[in-house]
N, C-alpha and C positions, 0 to 999 in steps of 0.2 A: 246583629239583626237576628230575630227569632226565626226558627224554622217552622214552616207550615206542617201541621200534623196531617197525615193521611187518614181519611175516614176509615175506621175499622168496620169491616163487614163480616157477616157470618151467613151460612146457608141454613135455612130452616129444614129440619129433618122431616117435617110433615108436608110442607107445601113445596119445597124445593126452590123457594125464592131466596135470592141473596139480598140481604138488607142490613141496615146499620145494627150494630150490637146494642144500641139503645132500645131496639124493639124486642129484645129478649129479656126474660127474667134472669137473674143471676143463676148460674149453674144449670141452665136449661138449654136444650137444643132446638126448641120450637118457639115461635114468636108469641107474643102476648095475645094477638088476635086469635090464635088457635085455641087458647084457653077460654077466651070469650065465646067462641063458636061452640066449643065443647060444653060449656056451662049452659048456654041458651038452648042447645038442641038435644041435650042428654046423650049425645054420641060419644063414643070412646075415642081416644087419640088414634088408635089403630084404624077405626072406621073412617075418621077424617083423613088419615094418611092414604088409605085405599082410594077414597074419593078423589083427592088431589092427584094421585098417581094416574087414575083413569082420565082425568081432565087433561093432564100434561101429555098423555099419549095421543090425544086427539088434536092437540094444538100444533 
C-alpha cells in the first residue's frame, strides 16, 4: 500500500502566509501573487512586505 504524501508548505517572506510550495516560483521565498501585485502596482517587494506587516499587526 502506498503512503500518503504530506502536503509541503512554505511561509511567504512578504505576506507571512503559509501555503503550498506550488504557489512559489522555484528558488523564491515569496508567492507568485506577490510578483503579480508588484508588477501591476509598480511597488517594490520591500514596499509590499511593509504593507503586509502593517496589515498583520492590526489583525
